[in-house]
SESE-157642 format. One record per residue (C-alpha): residue in three letters; x, y, z. Coordinates in Angstrom, 2 decimals, decimal comma. Layout:
<recs>
ALA/X/Y/Z
...
</recs>
This chain:
<recs>
MET/0,00/0,00/0,00
ILE/1,25/3,48/-0,89
ILE/0,21/6,37/1,38
ASP/1,02/9,99/0,58
PHE/0,99/11,64/4,00
HIS/1,14/15,27/2,85
THR/-1,20/16,68/0,20
HIS/-3,26/19,85/-0,10
ILE/-6,75/20,27/-1,51
PHE/-9,04/23,29/-1,36
PRO/-12,76/23,87/-1,92
PRO/-13,48/24,79/-5,56
ALA/-14,52/28,27/-4,37
VAL/-10,93/28,97/-3,34
ARG/-9,69/27,97/-6,78
ASP/-12,39/29,89/-8,62
ARG/-12,26/33,05/-6,49
ARG/-8,62/33,06/-5,57
ASP/-8,33/36,85/-5,45
GLU/-10,98/37,03/-2,73
TYR/-9,04/34,62/-0,51
LEU/-5,76/36,38/-1,21
ARG/-7,30/39,48/0,35
ARG/-8,70/37,58/3,31
ASP/-5,59/35,76/4,52
PRO/-1,96/36,99/4,48
THR/-0,41/33,51/4,57
PHE/-2,56/32,33/1,69
ALA/-1,55/35,50/-0,20
GLU/2,13/34,81/0,46
MET/1,89/31,27/-0,91
TYR/-0,71/31,58/-3,67
ALA/-0,50/35,12/-5,07
ASN/1,61/33,81/-7,94
PRO/-0,85/32,62/-10,62
LYS/1,47/29,64/-11,23
ALA/0,88/28,37/-7,68
LYS/-1,46/25,41/-8,13
VAL/-4,73/25,08/-6,21
ALA/-6,04/21,50/-6,33
THR/-9,43/20,03/-5,45
ALA/-10,34/16,55/-4,25
ASP/-11,13/15,47/-7,81
ASP/-7,67/16,60/-8,91
LEU/-6,08/14,63/-6,09
LEU/-8,01/11,46/-6,87
ARG/-6,96/11,64/-10,52
SER/-3,34/12,10/-9,46
MET/-3,61/9,12/-7,12
ALA/-5,03/6,95/-9,88
SER/-2,20/7,82/-12,24
GLY/0,44/7,24/-9,58
GLY/-0,90/4,03/-8,06
ILE/-1,43/5,70/-4,67
ASP/-3,90/4,00/-2,36
VAL/-4,44/6,67/0,29
SER/-3,63/10,38/0,61
VAL/-3,74/12,49/3,76
ALA/-5,33/15,81/2,77
LEU/-4,29/18,68/4,99
GLY/-6,15/21,79/5,95
PHE/-4,68/25,26/5,58
ALA/-3,63/27,49/8,49
TRP/-6,29/30,13/7,98
ARG/-6,38/32,95/10,53
ASP/-10,16/33,31/10,29
HIS/-12,21/30,65/12,06
GLU/-14,95/30,60/9,42
LEU/-12,38/29,88/6,71
CYS/-11,12/26,94/8,79
VAL/-14,68/25,63/9,11
GLN/-15,33/26,05/5,38
HIS/-12,17/24,17/4,52
ASN/-12,86/21,45/7,08
ASP/-16,37/20,88/5,74
TYR/-14,88/20,29/2,31
LEU/-12,15/17,95/3,58
LEU/-14,61/15,87/5,58
ALA/-17,08/15,61/2,70
ALA/-14,33/14,72/0,22
ALA/-13,01/12,05/2,57
ALA/-16,48/10,55/3,07
ALA/-17,07/10,42/-0,68
SER/-13,66/8,86/-1,36
GLU/-14,44/5,56/0,38
GLY/-11,30/5,69/2,47
ARG/-8,89/6,97/-0,16
ILE/-8,65/10,47/1,35
ILE/-7,89/10,87/5,06
PRO/-8,69/14,35/6,45
PHE/-6,43/16,39/8,71
CYS/-8,40/19,49/9,61
ALA/-7,54/23,16/10,18
VAL/-7,88/25,06/13,44
ASN/-6,49/28,32/14,80
PRO/-5,65/27,92/18,52
ALA/-5,33/31,70/18,81
LEU/-9,15/31,90/18,67
ASP/-11,79/30,84/21,17
GLU/-13,78/28,52/18,90
TRP/-11,02/26,14/17,85
GLU/-11,50/23,38/20,46
GLU/-15,15/22,92/19,58
GLU/-14,18/22,76/15,90
ALA/-11,46/20,19/16,57
ALA/-13,97/18,01/18,43
ARG/-16,50/18,36/15,60
CYS/-13,91/17,30/13,04
ALA/-12,82/14,32/15,14
ARG/-16,42/13,13/15,41
ALA/-16,79/13,47/11,63
GLY/-13,75/11,33/10,86
ALA/-10,67/13,56/10,97
ARG/-7,55/11,65/11,99
GLY/-5,42/14,67/12,76
LEU/-4,94/18,43/12,74
GLY/-2,66/20,13/10,25
GLU/-0,82/21,57/8,53
LEU/-0,35/23,60/11,71
ARG/1,59/26,87/11,35
PRO/1,77/28,60/14,77
ASP/3,79/31,59/13,61
SER/1,45/32,24/10,68
GLN/-1,59/32,27/12,98
ASP/0,10/34,17/15,81
TRP/-0,01/31,62/18,63
ASP/2,77/30,19/20,78
LEU/3,40/26,50/20,29
ASN/5,13/26,32/23,66
GLY/2,72/28,61/25,48
ASP/-0,84/28,23/26,70
ALA/-2,26/27,67/23,21
GLY/0,21/24,87/22,52
GLU/-0,61/23,19/25,82
ALA/-4,32/23,36/25,05
LEU/-3,64/21,89/21,61
ALA/-1,69/18,99/23,08
ALA/-4,43/18,27/25,61
ALA/-7,12/18,33/22,92
ALA/-5,13/16,07/20,62
GLU/-4,64/13,52/23,39
ARG/-8,30/13,70/24,43
LEU/-9,61/13,37/20,87
GLY/-7,05/10,85/19,64
LEU/-5,73/13,14/16,91
MET/-2,30/13,29/15,32
LEU/-0,63/16,67/14,88
LEU/1,18/17,63/11,69
PHE/3,28/20,80/11,81
HIS/4,90/22,89/9,14
VAL/8,55/23,16/10,23
SER/10,99/25,59/8,65
GLU/14,68/25,00/8,03
PRO/16,71/27,50/10,10
VAL/19,14/28,02/7,20
GLY/19,04/27,76/3,42
ARG/17,13/29,67/0,81
SER/13,97/31,69/1,35
TYR/10,69/30,85/-0,43
PRO/6,99/31,71/-0,07
GLY/5,58/29,92/2,94
LYS/8,91/28,98/4,51
ASP/8,12/30,70/7,80
GLY/5,29/29,39/9,93
GLY/6,89/27,15/12,51
SER/10,48/27,01/13,71
LEU/12,61/23,92/14,17
THR/13,44/24,94/17,76
SER/9,79/25,41/18,75
PHE/8,78/22,11/17,14
TYR/11,53/20,21/18,94
GLU/10,69/21,76/22,32
PHE/7,01/20,88/21,88
ALA/7,83/17,31/20,90
VAL/10,11/16,80/23,89
ARG/7,43/18,06/26,28
HIS/4,70/15,83/24,83
PRO/6,06/12,29/24,40
GLY/2,56/10,81/24,50
LEU/1,46/12,42/21,23
ALA/1,90/11,23/17,65
ILE/3,63/14,21/16,02
ILE/4,66/14,68/12,39
GLY/7,14/17,33/11,25
ALA/6,57/18,31/7,64
HIS/9,47/18,91/5,26
LEU/11,77/16,55/7,19
ALA/10,84/18,56/10,31
GLY/13,04/21,42/9,21
GLY/16,10/19,13/9,14
LEU/15,62/17,72/12,65
PRO/16,80/14,20/11,65
PHE/20,25/15,59/10,90
PHE/20,63/16,46/14,60
ALA/19,88/12,87/15,65
PRO/23,51/12,14/16,64
MET/22,59/14,20/19,72
PRO/21,16/11,65/22,20
GLU/18,35/14,00/23,30
VAL/17,16/14,50/19,72
ARG/17,30/10,81/18,93
GLU/15,19/10,10/22,01
ALA/12,51/12,45/20,71
PHE/12,15/10,29/17,60
ALA/10,45/7,63/19,68
HIS/7,19/9,45/18,88
VAL/8,12/11,93/16,14
TYR/7,80/11,24/12,43
VAL/8,95/13,36/9,52
ASP/7,47/13,54/6,04
THR/9,33/14,04/2,79
ALA/7,10/16,86/1,48
ALA/8,99/19,09/-0,97
GLN/12,25/17,30/-0,14
ARG/13,46/17,60/-3,73
LEU/13,18/21,40/-3,48
LEU/15,18/21,59/-0,25
TYR/17,88/18,90/-0,07
ASP/20,05/16,95/-2,48
HIS/19,34/13,33/-3,37
GLY/21,68/11,93/-0,72
ALA/19,46/13,19/2,11
TYR/17,37/10,00/2,13
ASP/20,33/7,74/2,86
GLN/21,58/10,08/5,58
MET/18,18/10,26/7,27
ILE/17,72/6,51/7,27
ARG/21,10/6,04/8,91
LEU/20,37/8,69/11,53
VAL/16,76/8,01/12,59
GLY/15,71/4,85/10,74
ALA/13,29/4,41/7,86
GLU/10,53/3,66/10,37
ARG/10,32/7,37/11,29
ILE/9,98/8,68/7,71
LEU/6,69/9,07/5,82
LEU/6,20/9,59/2,12
GLY/4,84/13,08/1,54
SER/4,69/14,84/-1,80
ASP/3,26/18,28/-0,91
TYR/0,91/17,78/-3,89
PRO/0,15/19,76/-6,00
LEU/3,42/21,65/-5,39
VAL/5,26/18,42/-6,27
SER/3,85/15,68/-8,46
GLN/2,95/12,54/-6,53
VAL/4,40/10,38/-9,28
ARG/7,66/12,32/-9,27
GLN/7,96/12,14/-5,48
ILE/7,52/8,37/-5,49
GLU/10,03/7,94/-8,32
GLU/12,54/10,03/-6,38
LEU/12,02/7,98/-3,23
ARG/12,48/4,72/-5,11
SER/15,72/5,93/-6,67
GLY/17,12/7,32/-3,40
VAL/16,27/4,51/-0,95
PHE/18,39/1,43/-1,53
ARG/16,91/-1,25/0,74
THR/13,54/-2,72/-0,20
ASP/12,46/-3,02/3,44
ASP/13,21/0,67/4,06
LEU/11,32/1,71/0,94
ARG/8,30/-0,36/1,92
LEU/8,19/1,30/5,33
MET/8,41/4,81/3,92
LEU/5,90/4,25/1,13
GLY/3,13/3,14/3,44
GLN/3,83/0,64/6,20
ASN/4,75/3,34/8,68
</recs>
């Protein structure tokens, strides 16, 4: 089974009235103001999955600042997942800076969400290691939800959407909450490369990283290094579709991971 753990889909209204949403949310404007930035729907994702032989995709919400935009997006994700007969797994959007988010998280969990994400604390102006982060951790544990965070590399090139969650904040949150299932997007901002530190390696007992947009950030040898440092069992296939083609991401993984058992884990067993 092949599972793409990091994809993005939006309601058709966002695609069709992009300019309206650019005005309503600064993070969306940063990432999607360029007309070449692709906005995909559930139908687009299902077609991509069919062409790439992908069994399941995790579809992530967007870190909207406005609560109503989170609800609108979540309604679409939940409906798309229900109609997909298990092929789309929803991770919903909340903004812990606002009062209504816990009720929305509970609603989404009851409706079939398996997690919350892609969480971007800095984009929504809340402190991952403050009161909002503690409330998020408590809600995730209570509701049985996974948490998927955008994590930025502390060095390297700049690009739209890079900021949103720092490597240091993510690591501190993970260390303080060993009982949660936590996923760091984009190789968790490079956290696996610090795994020779015993404290960091210990954190990987409950932390996973996904490979979303890896080909845009690191050279091809990164896969082999990560496997040696944290083990293939902590790495999840993620394409960041539609930013990166699902087919291309899988081809890259297959050419960069040399052991069949490791590849099988990363493609879906994990």
